[in-house]
FIMARKE-297443 format. One line per field, with one value per atom (N, C-alpha, C, O): residue in three letters; x, y, z; atom name; chain. Coordinates in pm, whole numbers. Example, Ala and Ser with C-alpha at 12.3 -4.5 7.8 and 13.67 -1.06 7.14 Angstrom:
BEGIN
r: c(ALA, ALA, ALA, ALA, SER, SER, SER, SER)
xx: c(1319, 1230, 1320, 1424, 1285, 1367, 1290, 1341)
yy: c(-569, -450, -330, -332, -225, -106, 3, 114)
zz: c(780, 780, 780, 846, 708, 714, 787, 804)
a: c(N, CA, C, O, N, CA, C, O)
c: c(A, A, A, A, A, A, A, A)
***
This chain:
BEGIN
r: c(MET, MET, MET, MET, PRO, PRO, PRO, PRO, ASP, ASP, ASP, ASP, VAL, VAL, VAL, VAL, THR, THR, THR, THR, LEU, LEU, LEU, LEU, LYS, LYS, LYS, LYS, PRO, PRO, PRO, PRO, TRP, TRP, TRP, TRP, SER, SER, SER, SER, THR, THR, THR, THR, ASP, ASP, ASP, ASP, ASP, ASP, ASP, ASP, LEU, LEU, LEU, LEU, GLU, GLU, GLU, GLU, THR, THR, THR, THR, LEU, LEU, LEU, LEU, ARG, ARG, ARG, ARG, ARG, ARG, ARG, ARG, SER, SER, SER, SER, ASN, ASN, ASN, ASN, ALA, ALA, ALA, ALA, PRO, PRO, PRO, PRO, GLU, GLU, GLU, GLU, MET, MET, MET, MET, MET, MET, MET, MET, THR, THR, THR, THR, TYR, TYR, TYR, TYR, LEU, LEU, LEU, LEU, GLY, GLY, GLY, GLY, GLY, GLY, GLY, GLY, PRO, PRO, PRO, PRO, GLU, GLU, GLU, GLU, THR, THR, THR, THR, GLU, GLU, GLU, GLU, GLU, GLU, GLU, GLU, LYS, LYS, LYS, LYS, LEU, LEU, LEU, LEU, LEU, LEU, LEU, LEU, THR, THR, THR, THR, ARG, ARG, ARG, ARG, GLN, GLN, GLN, GLN, GLU, GLU, GLU, GLU, ARG, ARG, ARG, ARG, TYR, TYR, TYR, TYR, LEU, LEU, LEU, LEU, ARG, ARG, ARG, ARG, LEU, LEU, LEU, LEU, GLY, GLY, GLY, GLY, ARG, ARG, ARG, ARG, GLU, GLU, GLU, GLU, GLY, GLY, GLY, GLY, GLU, GLU, GLU, GLU, ALA, ALA, ALA, ALA, HIS, HIS, HIS, HIS, MET, MET, MET, MET, PHE, PHE, PHE, PHE, ARG, ARG, ARG, ARG, ILE, ILE, ILE, ILE, VAL, VAL, VAL, VAL, THR, THR, THR, THR, PRO, PRO, PRO, PRO, GLU, GLU, GLU, GLU, HIS, HIS, HIS, HIS, PRO, PRO, PRO, PRO, GLU, GLU, GLU, GLU, GLY, GLY, GLY, GLY, VAL, VAL, VAL, VAL, GLY, GLY, GLY, GLY, VAL, VAL, VAL, VAL, ILE, ILE, ILE, ILE, GLY, GLY, GLY, GLY, TYR, TYR, TYR, TYR, TRP, TRP, TRP, TRP, ASN, ASN, ASN, ASN, ALA, ALA, ALA, ALA, VAL, VAL, VAL, VAL, HIS, HIS, HIS, HIS, ALA, ALA, ALA, ALA, ASP, ASP, ASP, ASP, THR, THR, THR, THR, ALA, ALA, ALA, ALA, VAL, VAL, VAL, VAL, TYR, TYR, TYR, TYR, GLU, GLU, GLU, GLU, THR, THR, THR, THR, GLY, GLY, GLY, GLY, TRP, TRP, TRP, TRP, SER, SER, SER, SER, VAL, VAL, VAL, VAL, GLU, GLU, GLU, GLU, SER, SER, SER, SER, ALA, ALA, ALA, ALA, TYR, TYR, TYR, TYR, GLN, GLN, GLN, GLN, GLY, GLY, GLY, GLY, GLN, GLN, GLN, GLN, GLY, GLY, GLY, GLY, ILE, ILE, ILE, ILE, GLY, GLY, GLY, GLY, THR, THR, THR, THR, ARG, ARG, ARG, ARG, ALA, ALA, ALA, ALA, LEU, LEU, LEU, LEU, VAL, VAL, VAL, VAL, ALA, ALA, ALA, ALA, VAL, VAL, VAL, VAL, LEU, LEU, LEU, LEU, GLU, GLU, GLU, GLU, HIS, HIS, HIS, HIS, ALA, ALA, ALA, ALA, GLY, GLY, GLY, GLY, PHE, PHE, PHE, PHE, VAL, VAL, VAL, VAL, GLY, GLY, GLY, GLY, GLY, GLY, GLY, GLY, ARG, ARG, ARG, ARG, ARG, ARG, ARG, ARG, SER, SER, SER, SER, VAL, VAL, VAL, VAL, HIS, HIS, HIS, HIS, ALA, ALA, ALA, ALA, TYR, TYR, TYR, TYR, PRO, PRO, PRO, PRO, ARG, ARG, ARG, ARG, THR, THR, THR, THR, ASP, ASP, ASP, ASP, ASN, ASN, ASN, ASN, ALA, ALA, ALA, ALA, ALA, ALA, ALA, ALA, SER, SER, SER, SER, ASN, ASN, ASN, ASN, ALA, ALA, ALA, ALA, ILE, ILE, ILE, ILE, CYS, CYS, CYS, CYS, ALA, ALA, ALA, ALA, LYS, LYS, LYS, LYS, ALA, ALA, ALA, ALA, GLY, GLY, GLY, GLY, MET, MET, MET, MET, THR, THR, THR, THR, LEU, LEU, LEU, LEU, ASN, ASN, ASN, ASN, GLY, GLY, GLY, GLY, GLU, GLU, GLU, GLU, MET, MET, MET, MET, ASP, ASP, ASP, ASP, PHE, PHE, PHE, PHE, GLU, GLU, GLU, GLU, TYR, TYR, TYR, TYR, PRO, PRO, PRO, PRO, PRO, PRO, PRO, PRO, GLY, GLY, GLY, GLY, THR, THR, THR, THR, PRO, PRO, PRO, PRO, ILE, ILE, ILE, ILE, ARG, ARG, ARG, ARG, CYS, CYS, CYS, CYS, ASN, ASN, ASN, ASN, ASP, ASP, ASP, ASP, TRP, TRP, TRP, TRP, GLU, GLU, GLU, GLU, PHE, PHE, PHE, PHE, VAL, VAL, VAL, VAL, LEU, LEU, LEU, LEU, GLU, GLU, GLU, GLU, PRO, PRO, PRO, PRO, PRO, PRO, PRO, PRO, PRO, PRO, PRO, PRO, VAL, VAL, VAL, VAL, PRO, PRO, PRO, PRO, PRO, PRO, PRO, PRO, SER, SER, SER, SER, ALA, ALA, ALA, ALA, GLU, GLU, GLU, GLU)
xx: c(-481, -479, -537, -497, -631, -692, -594, -503, -615, -539, -580, -697, -485, -510, -459, -348, -541, -504, -529, -625, -444, -464, -515, -456, -625, -684, -664, -698, -610, -590, -720, -827, -709, -823, -895, -832, -1028, -1107, -1228, -1253, -1301, -1421, -1526, -1615, -1516, -1611, -1580, -1654, -1473, -1428, -1475, -1428, -1566, -1616, -1681, -1667, -1753, -1819, -1716, -1739, -1603, -1496, -1446, -1422, -1431, -1386, -1489, -1452, -1616, -1722, -1719, -1732, -1701, -1696, -1576, -1582, -1467, -1346, -1357, -1266, -1466, -1487, -1567, -1613, -1582, -1657, -1585, -1462, -1660, -1598, -1489, -1384, -1513, -1413, -1286, -1180, -1294, -1177, -1104, -990, -1167, -1108, -1057, -1022, -1053, -1010, -875, -856, -779, -643, -620, -509, -724, -710, -796, -826, -833, -907, -1057, -1127, -1111, -1255, -1306, -1235, -1432, -1490, -1494, -1506, -1483, -1490, -1634, -1713, -1665, -1797, -1805, -1703, -1926, -1944, -1869, -1810, -1871, -1799, -1649, -1586, -1593, -1449, -1419, -1314, -1510, -1491, -1490, -1407, -1581, -1585, -1457, -1404, -1407, -1281, -1166, -1079, -1163, -1058, -1063, -959, -1183, -1199, -1140, -1065, -1175, -1122, -971, -902, -919, -774, -704, -601, -756, -697, -692, -590, -801, -806, -708, -636, -706, -617, -471, -392, -434, -294, -250, -134, -342, -311, -284, -188, -368, -347, -215, -147, -179, -57, 69, 180, 53, 167, 226, 337, 151, 199, 163, 219, 69, 25, -24, -61, -23, -74, -167, -122, -297, -397, -465, -481, -503, -560, -677, -685, -768, -873, -816, -763, -827, -780, -893, -1004, -862, -962, -922, -804, -1021, -1002, -1095, -1189, -1069, -1156, -1304, -1391, -1332, -1471, -1532, -1654, -1447, -1496, -1431, -1345, -1473, -1416, -1453, -1389, -1556, -1594, -1492, -1490, -1408, -1302, -1329, -1443, -1220, -1227, -1142, -1122, -1091, -1011, -939, -958, -855, -783, -636, -604, -547, -404, -342, -392, -233, -164, -34, 3, 34, 156, 164, 108, 235, 241, 377, 448, 409, 534, 531, 431, 643, 655, 801, 888, 826, 963, 982, 898, 1092, 1126, 1273, 1360, 1299, 1436, 1505, 1619, 1435, 1487, 1519, 1595, 1461, 1483, 1350, 1251, 1347, 1227, 1205, 1292, 1087, 1049, 905, 840, 857, 714, 662, 733, 537, 467, 352, 292, 321, 213, 112, 145, -9, -115, -221, -231, -301, -401, -514, -507, -619, -734, -803, -840, -819, -889, -1019, -1018, -1129, -1259, -1259, -1196, -1331, -1331, -1358, -1291, -1453, -1489, -1377, -1381, -1276, -1168, -1034, -932, -1034, -909, -871, -956, -741, -693, -677, -656, -686, -674, -548, -528, -462, -341, -358, -264, -479, -506, -423, -366, -416, -338, -191, -128, -135, 6, 29, 125, -55, -39, -53, 20, -146, -164, -41, 3, 15, 133, 252, 326, 272, 380, 363, 460, 240, 214, 242, 296, 207, 233, 383, 432, 457, 602, 665, 758, 616, 666, 634, 718, 514, 473, 563, 608, 588, 673, 814, 876, 864, 996, 998, 1097, 889, 879, 870, 934, 790, 774, 905, 943, 973, 1102, 1087, 976, 1200, 1199, 1228, 1272, 1206, 1233, 1312, 1301, 1391, 1477, 1404, 1441, 1300, 1235, 1088, 1042, 1017, 876, 866, 922, 794, 774, 626, 538, 600, 465, 475, 575, 369, 371, 247, 169, 229, 114, 137, 250, 28, 38, 102, 85, 175, 244, 144, 179, 21, -79, -164, -259, -131, -205, -131, -55, -157, -86, -102, -6, -222, -246, -164, -99, -164, -87, 63, 136, 108, 250, 289, 398, 203, 229, 235, 319, 147, 148, 281, 340, 330, 460, 570, 651, 573, 677, 666, 766, 544, 524, 558, 599, 541, 570, 719, 760, 799, 944, 997, 1110, 916, 963, 1049, 1036, 1138, 1228, 1179, 1148, 1171, 1130, 1248, 1348, 1236, 1342, 1325, 1418, 1209, 1183, 1057, 982, 1033, 914, 944, 1059, 838, 850, 717, 613, 722, 600, 554, 635, 422, 362, 231, 185, 173, 40, -54, -30, -160, -266, -393, -392, -501, -505, -425, -390, -394, -314, -367, -487, -273, -310, -331, -346, -333, -353, -223, -190, -150, -24, -49, -139, 32, 26, 169, 264, 181, 310, 299, 207, 392, 384, 518, 620, 516, 638, 675, 588, 804, 855, 907, 1013, 830, 868, 921, 867, 1025, 1086, 1113, 1151, 1091, 1127, 1215, 1173, 1339, 1432, 1406, 1407, 1382, 1350, 1477, 1580, 1467, 1579, 1584, 1480, 1704, 1709, 1669, 1696, 1603, 1564, 1688, 1793, 1676, 1792, 1838, 1757, 1968, 2025, 2039, 2103, 1979, 1992, 2138, 2212, 2178, 2316, 2338, 2247, 2457, 2484, 2503, 2560, 2454, 2469, 2609, 2651, 2677, 2812, 2818, 2924)
yy: c(10562, 10619, 10759, 10838, 10792, 10925, 11035, 11015, 11153, 11270, 11304, 11290, 11348, 11382, 11523, 11558, 11602, 11737, 11749, 11691, 11823, 11850, 11991, 12086, 12004, 12135, 12164, 12081, 12281, 12312, 12298, 12334, 12245, 12220, 12350, 12453, 12345, 12466, 12434, 12319, 12537, 12520, 12435, 12380, 12423, 12345, 12195, 12118, 12153, 12014, 11920, 11806, 11963, 11877, 11751, 11643, 11761, 11643, 11542, 11421, 11589, 11498, 11422, 11301, 11493, 11430, 11327, 11218, 11361, 11267, 11140, 11029, 11156, 11038, 10950, 10828, 11011, 10936, 10868, 10796, 10889, 10833, 10701, 10653, 10645, 10520, 10406, 10403, 10313, 10204, 10129, 10099, 10098, 10023, 10103, 10045, 10234, 10319, 10348, 10395, 10321, 10353, 10227, 10233, 10114, 9987, 9998, 9947, 10063, 10071, 10194, 10218, 10273, 10400, 10407, 10517, 10294, 10293, 10301, 10316, 10291, 10295, 10436, 10533, 10446, 10577, 10670, 10626, 10798, 10900, 10949, 10941, 11001, 11062, 11192, 11246, 11241, 11370, 11481, 11568, 11477, 11578, 11574, 11678, 11454, 11443, 11487, 11546, 11459, 11506, 11658, 11717, 11722, 11869, 11924, 12025, 11858, 11900, 11882, 11970, 11771, 11746, 11852, 11904, 11885, 11988, 12121, 12186, 12160, 12286, 12280, 12379, 12164, 12148, 12159, 12227, 12095, 12107, 12253, 12300, 12325, 12466, 12550, 12634, 12529, 12607, 12579, 12673, 12452, 12418, 12470, 12507, 12472, 12530, 12679, 12729, 12749, 12895, 12923, 13020, 12837, 12857, 12805, 12825, 12738, 12685, 12559, 12520, 12495, 12373, 12247, 12140, 12259, 12143, 12192, 12308, 12101, 12128, 12012, 11904, 12036, 11932, 11964, 12080, 11857, 11872, 11778, 11670, 11822, 11737, 11678, 11752, 11547, 11480, 11488, 11442, 11546, 11572, 11503, 11500, 11448, 11399, 11482, 11544, 11484, 11564, 11528, 11614, 11399, 11354, 11382, 11380, 11409, 11426, 11547, 11532, 11668, 11789, 11803, 11878, 11730, 11734, 11660, 11676, 11579, 11509, 11361, 11317, 11285, 11140, 11095, 10975, 11192, 11156, 11276, 11390, 11245, 11344, 11304, 11185, 11401, 11376, 11502, 11612, 11486, 11603, 11566, 11449, 11669, 11648, 11758, 11866, 11727, 11819, 11805, 11707, 11907, 11906, 11794, 11773, 11723, 11613, 11601, 11670, 11511, 11480, 11330, 11253, 11289, 11148, 11133, 11197, 11048, 11025, 11158, 11181, 11245, 11375, 11470, 11565, 11444, 11528, 11583, 11510, 11711, 11773, 11719, 11729, 11661, 11602, 11643, 11710, 11602, 11607, 11464, 11367, 11453, 11325, 11339, 11446, 11233, 11236, 11125, 11023, 11147, 11049, 11079, 11191, 10977, 10994, 10896, 10801, 10921, 10832, 10853, 10965, 10745, 10750, 10672, 10559, 10732, 10667, 10530, 10511, 10437, 10298, 10282, 10202, 10354, 10340, 10381, 10349, 10452, 10503, 10438, 10477, 10339, 10270, 10174, 10129, 10145, 10052, 10111, 10037, 10243, 10311, 10396, 10465, 10392, 10473, 10613, 10692, 10645, 10780, 10810, 10919, 10716, 10738, 10760, 10848, 10682, 10698, 10834, 10903, 10873, 11004, 11118, 11217, 11103, 11208, 11215, 11325, 11100, 11101, 11163, 11242, 11130, 11191, 11343, 11417, 11389, 11534, 11598, 11709, 11531, 11584, 11591, 11688, 11489, 11490, 11604, 11669, 11629, 11742, 11874, 11963, 11885, 12007, 12030, 12142, 11923, 11936, 11980, 12059, 11931, 11972, 12118, 12189, 12164, 12303, 12395, 12500, 12354, 12434, 12438, 12543, 12323, 12316, 12325, 12320, 12339, 12354, 12226, 12232, 12112, 11982, 11896, 11913, 11805, 11722, 11605, 11562, 11553, 11434, 11428, 11501, 11338, 11311, 11164, 11077, 11137, 10999, 10963, 11048, 10837, 10780, 10656, 10584, 10633, 10523, 10433, 10422, 10368, 10276, 10151, 10105, 10098, 9972, 9866, 9867, 9775, 9671, 9583, 9528, 9570, 9486, 9563, 9507, 9689, 9769, 9762, 9851, 9653, 9627, 9740, 9777, 9797, 9901, 10026, 10078, 10074, 10195, 10171, 10260, 10053, 10021, 10017, 10061, 9965, 9962, 10103, 10132, 10190, 10329, 10395, 10464, 10373, 10430, 10383, 10463, 10253, 10198, 10255, 10295, 10259, 10308, 10456, 10502, 10532, 10676, 10706, 10821, 10601, 10620, 10640, 10685, 10607, 10618, 10496, 10390, 10511, 10405, 10347, 10421, 10214, 10147, 10138, 10073, 10204, 10201, 10084, 10052, 10022, 9910, 9930, 10026, 9837, 9843, 9922, 9934, 9974, 10046, 10045, 10020, 10072, 10088, 10232, 10324, 10249, 10380, 10382, 10277, 10497, 10509, 10580, 10695, 10512, 10578, 10496, 10375, 10560, 10695, 10703, 10600, 10825, 10838, 10748, 10744, 10676, 10583, 10441, 10349, 10421, 10289, 10245, 10296, 10150, 10107, 10023, 9938, 10048, 9970, 9940, 10004, 9844, 9816, 9870, 9834, 9955, 10017, 10010, 9975, 10042, 10057, 10204, 10291, 10232, 10368, 10385, 10334, 10458, 10491, 10634, 10721, 10659, 10792, 10834, 10753, 10961, 11023, 11142, 11235, 11138, 11248, 11356, 11331, 11477, 11590, 11649, 11662, 11683, 11751, 11893, 11958, 11944, 12086, 12172, 12136, 12285, 12371, 12422, 12439, 12445, 12493, 12629, 12714, 12646, 12772, 12862, 12823, 12982, 13071, 13113, 13130, 13131, 13175, 13313, 13397, 13335, 13465, 13569, 13542, 13686, 13798, 13857, 13888, 13871, 13929, 14056, 14119)
zz: c(9879, 10013, 10006, 9921, 10095, 10091, 10131, 10211, 10071, 10114, 10256, 10293, 10336, 10475, 10501, 10462, 10567, 10607, 10757, 10809, 10824, 10966, 10984, 10933, 11054, 11084, 11232, 11315, 11265, 11408, 11487, 11439, 11607, 11694, 11723, 11748, 11720, 11744, 11831, 11865, 11865, 11946, 11874, 11938, 11742, 11664, 11662, 11600, 11728, 11716, 11825, 11833, 11909, 12015, 11959, 12017, 11848, 11789, 11740, 11749, 11689, 11648, 11771, 11765, 11880, 12005, 12052, 12097, 12042, 12082, 11997, 12049, 11865, 11778, 11810, 11795, 11853, 11888, 12024, 12065, 12093, 12226, 12223, 12326, 12104, 12089, 12162, 12164, 12222, 12299, 12224, 12280, 12095, 12019, 11994, 11967, 12001, 11981, 12111, 12109, 12224, 12354, 12426, 12544, 12355, 12414, 12482, 12593, 12417, 12469, 12555, 12602, 12576, 12648, 12774, 12821, 12828, 12953, 12939, 13040, 12817, 12796, 12770, 12791, 12723, 12692, 12813, 12927, 12784, 12889, 12902, 12809, 13019, 13041, 12962, 12919, 12943, 12875, 12948, 12885, 13079, 13158, 13128, 13113, 13121, 13090, 12948, 12922, 12854, 12717, 12711, 12641, 12782, 12785, 12846, 12800, 12950, 13012, 12915, 12906, 12842, 12742, 12632, 12592, 12585, 12481, 12529, 12456, 12650, 12705, 12722, 12698, 12763, 12778, 12643, 12633, 12540, 12406, 12362, 12310, 12383, 12342, 12423, 12368, 12555, 12643, 12612, 12598, 12602, 12575, 12437, 12419, 12342, 12211, 12221, 12162, 12295, 12313, 12382, 12350, 12478, 12557, 12486, 12535, 12371, 12298, 12359, 12325, 12449, 12515, 12438, 12462, 12345, 12266, 12131, 12115, 12035, 11901, 11867, 11831, 11879, 11852, 11719, 11682, 11648, 11515, 11492, 11551, 11407, 11352, 11223, 11140, 11206, 11085, 10982, 11006, 10866, 10763, 10633, 10597, 10563, 10426, 10337, 10386, 10205, 10117, 10129, 10118, 10151, 10161, 10297, 10313, 10396, 10534, 10602, 10689, 10562, 10623, 10771, 10845, 10815, 10957, 11043, 11166, 10980, 11051, 11066, 11077, 11066, 11084, 11202, 11224, 11279, 11394, 11453, 11413, 11550, 11630, 11635, 11648, 11625, 11643, 11700, 11679, 11771, 11822, 11889, 11898, 11936, 12014, 12118, 12102, 12227, 12339, 12408, 12390, 12486, 12561, 12665, 12732, 12676, 12771, 12811, 12757, 12905, 12948, 12938, 12984, 12877, 12865, 12905, 12848, 13005, 13053, 13084, 13044, 13156, 13198, 13082, 13099, 12966, 12849, 12800, 12794, 12766, 12709, 12568, 12482, 12547, 12418, 12388, 12468, 12273, 12243, 12256, 12227, 12300, 12299, 12200, 12190, 12128, 12031, 12059, 12118, 12016, 12026, 11922, 11874, 11887, 11782, 11800, 11878, 11724, 11721, 11586, 11552, 11511, 11382, 11399, 11449, 11357, 11371, 11303, 11199, 11362, 11317, 11168, 11102, 11114, 10972, 10879, 10760, 10928, 10844, 10874, 10818, 10963, 10996, 10883, 10806, 10873, 10774, 10635, 10539, 10624, 10495, 10484, 10384, 10586, 10584, 10639, 10640, 10686, 10735, 10860, 10871, 10953, 11075, 11044, 11104, 10952, 10914, 10851, 10887, 10758, 10693, 10794, 10787, 10887, 10989, 11079, 11114, 11117, 11202, 11129, 11188, 11003, 10926, 10923, 10938, 10902, 10900, 11036, 11042, 11144, 11278, 11305, 11363, 11263, 11282, 11203, 11251, 11082, 11003, 11073, 11079, 11126, 11197, 11318, 11341, 11395, 11514, 11476, 11548, 11364, 11317, 11278, 11300, 11218, 11178, 11301, 11305, 11399, 11521, 11599, 11651, 11606, 11675, 11825, 11880, 11891, 12036, 12112, 12227, 12053, 12116, 12017, 11896, 12071, 11988, 11923, 11814, 11991, 11938, 11979, 12067, 11911, 11938, 11979, 11912, 12087, 12134, 12127, 12148, 12099, 12105, 12194, 12192, 12272, 12369, 12356, 12450, 12239, 12229, 12313, 12330, 12365, 12440, 12351, 12229, 12413, 12336, 12259, 12154, 12308, 12241, 12140, 12085, 12115, 12017, 11883, 11847, 11810, 11685, 11584, 11517, 11572, 11472, 11500, 11409, 11623, 11655, 11644, 11602, 11683, 11668, 11521, 11485, 11435, 11291, 11234, 11149, 11279, 11233, 11267, 11184, 11389, 11428, 11335, 11289, 11308, 11220, 11079, 11021, 11024, 10887, 10876, 10769, 10984, 10981, 10999, 10995, 11020, 11030, 11170, 11188, 11270, 11408, 11441, 11379, 11539, 11582, 11714, 11807, 11721, 11844, 11939, 11909, 12054, 12156, 12252, 12325, 12253, 12343, 12423, 12402, 12515, 12600, 12727, 12769, 12787, 12913, 12986, 12926, 13115, 13194, 13180, 13172, 13178, 13157, 13234, 13279, 13251, 13312, 13217, 13178, 13179, 13102, 13111, 13084, 13148, 13204, 13333, 13391, 13381, 13502, 13614, 13643, 13675, 13781, 13732, 13813, 13601, 13543, 13475, 13368, 13536, 13475, 13350, 13346, 13247, 13123, 13078, 13123, 12990, 12926, 12784, 12710, 12746, 12615, 12545, 12605, 12418, 12340, 12338, 12334, 12340, 12328, 12186, 12150, 12107, 11970, 11969, 12038, 11892, 11888, 11744, 11660, 11720, 11592, 11623, 11691, 11575, 11600, 11497, 11376, 11546, 11459, 11399, 11466, 11275, 11209, 11258, 11269, 11287, 11325, 11206, 11092, 11233, 11123, 11049, 11110, 10919, 10845, 10899, 10934, 10903, 10947, 10826, 10728, 10831, 10716, 10698, 10795, 10573, 10552, 10613, 10614, 10663, 10725, 10616, 10510, 10645, 10550, 10567, 10678, 10458, 10467, 10389, 10383)
a: c(N, CA, C, O, N, CA, C, O, N, CA, C, O, N, CA, C, O, N, CA, C, O, N, CA, C, O, N, CA, C, O, N, CA, C, O, N, CA, C, O, N, CA, C, O, N, CA, C, O, N, CA, C, O, N, CA, C, O, N, CA, C, O, N, CA, C, O, N, CA, C, O, N, CA, C, O, N, CA, C, O, N, CA, C, O, N, CA, C, O, N, CA, C, O, N, CA, C, O, N, CA, C, O, N, CA, C, O, N, CA, C, O, N, CA, C, O, N, CA, C, O, N, CA, C, O, N, CA, C, O, N, CA, C, O, N, CA, C, O, N, CA, C, O, N, CA, C, O, N, CA, C, O, N, CA, C, O, N, CA, C, O, N, CA, C, O, N, CA, C, O, N, CA, C, O, N, CA, C, O, N, CA, C, O, N, CA, C, O, N, CA, C, O, N, CA, C, O, N, CA, C, O, N, CA, C, O, N, CA, C, O, N, CA, C, O, N, CA, C, O, N, CA, C, O, N, CA, C, O, N, CA, C, O, N, CA, C, O, N, CA, C, O, N, CA, C, O, N, CA, C, O, N, CA, C, O, N, CA, C, O, N, CA, C, O, N, CA, C, O, N, CA, C, O, N, CA, C, O, N, CA, C, O, N, CA, C, O, N, CA, C, O, N, CA, C, O, N, CA, C, O, N, CA, C, O, N, CA, C, O, N, CA, C, O, N, CA, C, O, N, CA, C, O, N, CA, C, O, N, CA, C, O, N, CA, C, O, N, CA, C, O, N, CA, C, O, N, CA, C, O, N, CA, C, O, N, CA, C, O, N, CA, C, O, N, CA, C, O, N, CA, C, O, N, CA, C, O, N, CA, C, O, N, CA, C, O, N, CA, C, O, N, CA, C, O, N, CA, C, O, N, CA, C, O, N, CA, C, O, N, CA, C, O, N, CA, C, O, N, CA, C, O, N, CA, C, O, N, CA, C, O, N, CA, C, O, N, CA, C, O, N, CA, C, O, N, CA, C, O, N, CA, C, O, N, CA, C, O, N, CA, C, O, N, CA, C, O, N, CA, C, O, N, CA, C, O, N, CA, C, O, N, CA, C, O, N, CA, C, O, N, CA, C, O, N, CA, C, O, N, CA, C, O, N, CA, C, O, N, CA, C, O, N, CA, C, O, N, CA, C, O, N, CA, C, O, N, CA, C, O, N, CA, C, O, N, CA, C, O, N, CA, C, O, N, CA, C, O, N, CA, C, O, N, CA, C, O, N, CA, C, O, N, CA, C, O, N, CA, C, O, N, CA, C, O, N, CA, C, O, N, CA, C, O, N, CA, C, O, N, CA, C, O, N, CA, C, O, N, CA, C, O, N, CA, C, O, N, CA, C, O, N, CA, C, O, N, CA, C, O, N, CA, C, O, N, CA, C, O, N, CA, C, O, N, CA, C, O, N, CA, C, O, N, CA, C, O, N, CA, C, O, N, CA, C, O, N, CA, C, O, N, CA, C, O, N, CA, C, O, N, CA, C, O, N, CA, C, O, N, CA, C, O, N, CA, C, O, N, CA, C, O, N, CA, C, O, N, CA, C, O, N, CA, C, O, N, CA, C, O, N, CA, C, O, N, CA, C, O, N, CA, C, O, N, CA, C, O, N, CA, C, O, N, CA, C, O, N, CA, C, O, N, CA, C, O, N, CA, C, O, N, CA, C, O, N, CA, C, O, N, CA, C, O, N, CA, C, O, N, CA, C, O, N, CA, C, O, N, CA, C, O, N, CA, C, O)
c: c(A, A, A, A, A, A, A, A, A, A, A, A, A, A, A, A, A, A, A, A, A, A, A, A, A, A, A, A, A, A, A, A, A, A, A, A, A, A, A, A, A, A, A, A, A, A, A, A, A, A, A, A, A, A, A, A, A, A, A, A, A, A, A, A, A, A, A, A, A, A, A, A, A, A, A, A, A, A, A, A, A, A, A, A, A, A, A, A, A, A, A, A, A, A, A, A, A, A, A, A, A, A, A, A, A, A, A, A, A, A, A, A, A, A, A, A, A, A, A, A, A, A, A, A, A, A, A, A, A, A, A, A, A, A, A, A, A, A, A, A, A, A, A, A, A, A, A, A, A, A, A, A, A, A, A, A, A, A, A, A, A, A, A, A, A, A, A, A, A, A, A, A, A, A, A, A, A, A, A, A, A, A, A, A, A, A, A, A, A, A, A, A, A, A, A, A, A, A, A, A, A, A, A, A, A, A, A, A, A, A, A, A, A, A, A, A, A, A, A, A, A, A, A, A, A, A, A, A, A, A, A, A, A, A, A, A, A, A, A, A, A, A, A, A, A, A, A, A, A, A, A, A, A, A, A, A, A, A, A, A, A, A, A, A, A, A, A, A, A, A, A, A, A, A, A, A, A, A, A, A, A, A, A, A, A, A, A, A, A, A, A, A, A, A, A, A, A, A, A, A, A, A, A, A, A, A, A, A, A, A, A, A, A, A, A, A, A, A, A, A, A, A, A, A, A, A, A, A, A, A, A, A, A, A, A, A, A, A, A, A, A, A, A, A, A, A, A, A, A, A, A, A, A, A, A, A, A, A, A, A, A, A, A, A, A, A, A, A, A, A, A, A, A, A, A, A, A, A, A, A, A, A, A, A, A, A, A, A, A, A, A, A, A, A, A, A, A, A, A, A, A, A, A, A, A, A, A, A, A, A, A, A, A, A, A, A, A, A, A, A, A, A, A, A, A, A, A, A, A, A, A, A, A, A, A, A, A, A, A, A, A, A, A, A, A, A, A, A, A, A, A, A, A, A, A, A, A, A, A, A, A, A, A, A, A, A, A, A, A, A, A, A, A, A, A, A, A, A, A, A, A, A, A, A, A, A, A, A, A, A, A, A, A, A, A, A, A, A, A, A, A, A, A, A, A, A, A, A, A, A, A, A, A, A, A, A, A, A, A, A, A, A, A, A, A, A, A, A, A, A, A, A, A, A, A, A, A, A, A, A, A, A, A, A, A, A, A, A, A, A, A, A, A, A, A, A, A, A, A, A, A, A, A, A, A, A, A, A, A, A, A, A, A, A, A, A, A, A, A, A, A, A, A, A, A, A, A, A, A, A, A, A, A, A, A, A, A, A, A, A, A, A, A, A, A, A, A, A, A, A, A, A, A, A, A, A, A, A, A, A, A, A, A, A, A, A, A, A, A, A, A, A, A, A, A, A, A, A, A, A, A, A, A, A, A, A, A, A, A, A, A, A, A, A, A, A, A, A, A, A, A, A, A, A, A, A, A, A, A, A, A, A, A, A, A, A, A, A, A, A, A, A, A, A, A, A, A, A, A, A, A, A, A, A, A, A, A, A, A, A)
***
């Protein structure tokens, strides 16, 4: 399994976003986006990162520092509770190698380190076997199926996967 590193999203990552917009990679996400929507998404990733509302990353392997996909998490609400939501995309040529699972484990660790929310949820479509397998392999718990909208306005049936974050260690009190 290749080593995986997450690099914080930057202005240089638009090409990674474009590669992740391939038709075969957007099957479960409503199809490829227009160039205008990609530029809007790029600006949103950068803005939300600056504002601390999201943490987006380029997935990097030693052989591919330019990136092989996108992963991140952002503030969301689930059942009236503040949570993080996560999502990812691994380029077709790199799927099936454990890269998505390793990237998700790293994102869950990052979210635990950042803190502020009790859990991380992922909502892959019920028919997206690969993404559902990644959730299971990364140690997320399947809460069941639910209705969701993605893209907004498009109803889908998805699985609700959850990872409960460990509270950060409390430093010993100085006496």
